BAFI-100268 format. One record per residue (C-alpha): residue number from 1; x, y, z. Coordinates in steps of 0.05 Angstrom, whole numbers, plus 5000, padded with zeros to 4 digits. Example, Ala and Ser with C-alpha at 12.3 -4.5 7.8 and 13.67 -1.06 7.14 Angstrom:
2
    nr      x      y      z
     1   5246   4910   5156
     2   5273   4979   5143
END
This chain:
293
    nr      x      y      z
     1   1078   4151   5347
     2   1149   4124   5338
     3   1186   4092   5396
     4   1260   4103   5390
     5   1309   4054   5420
     6   1378   4085   5415
     7   1438   4060   5375
     8   1511   4073   5391
     9   1569   4071   5341
    10   1642   4071   5363
    11   1650   4145   5353
    12   1587   4159   5394
    13   1610   4114   5450
    14   1677   4151   5453
    15   1642   4218   5456
    16   1599   4195   5514
    17   1659   4168   5551
    18   1689   4238   5546
    19   1629   4268   5580
    20   1596   4298   5518
    21   1524   4320   5529
    22   1473   4300   5476
    23   1408   4339   5468
    24   1344   4302   5450
    25   1314   4310   5382
    26   1257   4357   5400
    27   1305   4404   5437
    28   1348   4406   5375
    29   1288   4421   5330
    30   1262   4476   5373
    31   1330   4509   5379
    32   1343   4504   5305
    33   1276   4531   5283
    34   1286   4590   5330
    35   1357   4604   5306
    36   1338   4601   5232
    37   1279   4649   5242
    38   1321   4698   5283
    39   1376   4698   5231
    40   1326   4710   5175
    41   1356   4657   5131
    42   1290   4623   5114
    43   1237   4644   5064
    44   1178   4640   5113
    45   1165   4679   5176
    46   1160   4614   5215
    47   1188   4545   5200
    48   1160   4509   5260
    49   1143   4436   5245
    50   1172   4443   5175
    51   1234   4426   5135
    52   1262   4497   5131
    53   1260   4531   5063
    54   1329   4562   5070
    55   1362   4617   5031
    56   1415   4588   4984
    57   1378   4524   4968
    58   1396   4531   4894
    59   1470   4538   4912
    60   1467   4476   4956
    61   1433   4437   4900
    62   1486   4460   4850
    63   1540   4426   4891
    64   1501   4360   4888
    65   1497   4364   4812
    66   1574   4357   4808
    67   1573   4290   4843
    68   1583   4228   4801
    69   1528   4193   4839
    70   1480   4247   4815
    71   1504   4244   4744
    72   1498   4168   4741
    73   1430   4163   4776
    74   1370   4148   4732
    75   1318   4140   4788
    76   1314   4186   4848
    77   1271   4186   4910
    78   1260   4256   4938
    79   1223   4288   4995
    80   1168   4336   4972
    81   1192   4398   5010
    82   1207   4465   4978
    83   1282   4470   4992
    84   1294   4406   4952
    85   1252   4430   4893
    86   1314   4451   4854
    87   1339   4379   4856
    88   1273   4351   4833
    89   1269   4401   4777
    90   1340   4387   4753
    91   1328   4312   4758
    92   1268   4317   4711
    93   1307   4363   4664
    94   1362   4310   4662
    95   1312   4256   4644
    96   1313   4222   4712
    97   1251   4189   4742
    98   1232   4220   4808
    99   1191   4188   4864
   100   1157   4229   4918
   101   1116   4201   4976
   102   1043   4216   4985
   103   1039   4264   5045
   104   1038   4223   5110
   105   1034   4159   5067
   106   0959   4165   5074
   107   0938   4119   5016
   108   0956   4050   4990
   109   0990   4078   4928
   110   1036   4117   4972
   111   1086   4143   4921
   112   1078   4187   4860
   113   1122   4172   4799
   114   1146   4229   4755
   115   1173   4201   4690
   116   1198   4258   4644
   117   1188   4213   4583
   118   1113   4210   4600
   119   1092   4274   4634
   120   1074   4331   4586
   121   1091   4391   4629
   122   1152   4434   4644
   123   1198   4403   4697
   124   1192   4466   4740
   125   1117   4455   4747
   126   1121   4380   4757
   127   1173   4389   4812
   128   1123   4424   4857
   129   1079   4385   4905
   130   1015   4404   4869
   131   1047   4392   4801
   132   1072   4323   4821
   133   1003   4300   4841
   134   0970   4331   4781
   135   1017   4304   4728
   136   1050   4244   4761
   137   1025   4172   4769
   138   1008   4141   4837
   139   1044   4075   4849
   140   1052   4025   4904
   141   1121   4013   4935
   142   1123   3945   4900
   143   1114   3979   4832
   144   1172   4028   4841
   145   1235   4021   4799
   146   1302   4010   4833
   147   1326   4074   4866
   148   1395   4100   4849
   149   1397   4160   4896
   150   1357   4186   4956
   151   1349   4262   4964
   152   1323   4290   5030
   153   1316   4352   5073
   154   1324   4360   5148
   155   1320   4406   5208
   156   1390   4390   5232
   157   1449   4345   5212
   158   1521   4332   5230
   159   1583   4311   5193
   160   1578   4239   5215
   161   1514   4233   5175
   162   1462   4236   5230
   163   1397   4272   5215
   164   1341   4303   5256
   165   1277   4313   5216
   166   1215   4352   5233
   167   1188   4298   5279
   168   1136   4259   5240
   169   1182   4200   5223
   170   1156   4195   5152
   171   1222   4203   5116
   172   1249   4144   5155
   173   1186   4103   5142
   174   1192   4117   5068
   175   1265   4095   5069
   176   1247   4033   5108
   177   1191   4014   5061
   178   1236   4022   5000
   179   1291   3981   5034
   180   1243   3926   5053
   181   1215   3924   4983
   182   1285   3915   4954
   183   1282   3982   4918
   184   1346   4008   4949
   185   1407   3973   4978
   186   1462   3980   5029
   187   1502   4025   4983
   188   1447   4068   4954
   189   1472   4138   4970
   190   1432   4190   5010
   191   1443   4264   4997
   192   1415   4321   5037
   193   1414   4397   5026
   194   1411   4445   5086
   195   1432   4515   5106
   196   1501   4520   5137
   197   1468   4537   5204
   198   1434   4469   5203
   199   1501   4433   5202
   200   1516   4422   5276
   201   1583   4405   5308
   202   1554   4359   5360
   203   1530   4288   5370
   204   1458   4276   5349
   205   1411   4221   5373
   206   1407   4160   5328
   207   1355   4104   5327
   208   1355   4040   5287
   209   1302   4065   5239
   210   1337   4131   5224
   211   1361   4142   5153
   212   1437   4158   5153
   213   1468   4207   5105
   214   1525   4199   5055
   215   1531   4272   5033
   216   1510   4338   5064
   217   1508   4398   5017
   218   1502   4470   5041
   219   1509   4534   5001
   220   1581   4538   5027
   221   1608   4467   5024
   222   1596   4394   5006
   223   1612   4342   5059
   224   1622   4268   5050
   225   1597   4236   5114
   226   1634   4178   5145
   227   1598   4161   5210
   228   1591   4086   5204
   229   1517   4092   5222
   230   1477   4028   5209
   231   1423   4032   5156
   232   1351   4009   5167
   233   1336   3944   5131
   234   1261   3954   5132
   235   1204   3971   5179
   236   1216   3958   5253
   237   1148   3942   5279
   238   1169   3947   5352
   239   1183   4021   5341
   240   1111   4035   5317
   241   1049   4039   5359
   242   0980   4017   5335
   243   0956   4088   5325
   244   1012   4101   5275
   245   1000   4036   5238
   246   0925   4051   5234
   247   0939   4117   5200
   248   0981   4087   5143
   249   0947   4039   5096
   250   1011   4007   5069
   251   1032   3990   5140
   252   0964   3959   5155
   253   0968   3918   5091
   254   1036   3888   5105
   255   1029   3879   5179
   256   0969   3834   5166
   257   1012   3794   5117
   258   1070   3784   5166
   259   1086   3715   5191
   260   1086   3706   5266
   261   1150   3690   5303
   262   1222   3684   5280
   263   1205   3679   5206
   264   1208   3755   5201
   265   1278   3770   5229
   266   1301   3840   5245
   267   1231   3869   5247
   268   1228   3875   5171
   269   1168   3872   5126
   270   1176   3801   5104
   271   1126   3792   5045
   272   1174   3834   5002
   273   1236   3806   4968
   274   1300   3808   5009
   275   1333   3877   5007
   276   1389   3890   4956
   277   1459   3881   4984
   278   1485   3933   4936
   279   1455   3993   4901
   280   1436   3991   4827
   281   1505   4019   4810
   282   1573   4020   4844
   283   1589   4087   4875
   284   1659   4107   4852
   285   1656   4181   4866
   286   1720   4210   4895
   287   1708   4285   4891
   288   1715   4291   4966
   289   1756   4252   5017
   290   1717   4220   5075
   291   1710   4264   5136
   292   1765   4246   5185
   293   1744   4228   5256
END
């Protein structure tokens, strides 16, 4: 299980001082899953404990394709869920390398690499979960190439760039691993696609290991987030219990290699190289102005 010490940015502190009430993450998930099912805007009868496969996922993806950060990116890390399949397919069609995590990070080679110059199958097939593991190559986090862009899904988000996932914590662990390994930097952009109903006009809980968002794309609009939310710099061991670590081989491997004491500042995985201070390319996109507070 993940333990979640809370973070506060200036905007959040101001909201609290004005008496704003903030729901906890599980309450937000339950309410969102129920609302999406009742509105019949998802492809499955129930989306409980899932990243919702929402109607309009193709339209939300199409807005991302117009971004300069998408067009420049050569290497993308994506979640494996169905609503982000259009982005994985298009990335492969465009000749981009795609990384997806092994479900629940349950083996040492915890990412699968899809290189369109190597795989001999249609991008539409390789972009599925089963296709990725059939035609892709399993790699360790150390063997991954530098990531230009992170693509993700969510249960709920807001315009500041806060995200509430389905509750397993694996998207944040994957991000933390890649950050600790120096595979992404402080300016590597994160893009998410969701249904318009999943975009909430309220404060969301934030913890130090949560992956913040740079862009939120819905079938109706594309939002550039500007929440000033700190990025994880690696794995925060104090937020993980022994049961969680025991279930994930890569965490076991690097926890055993950690030095004891102050030599591992900030709770990061220290055997890796220091994280990048800047992404593999400079983000110059100006299609949208920042969201005003």
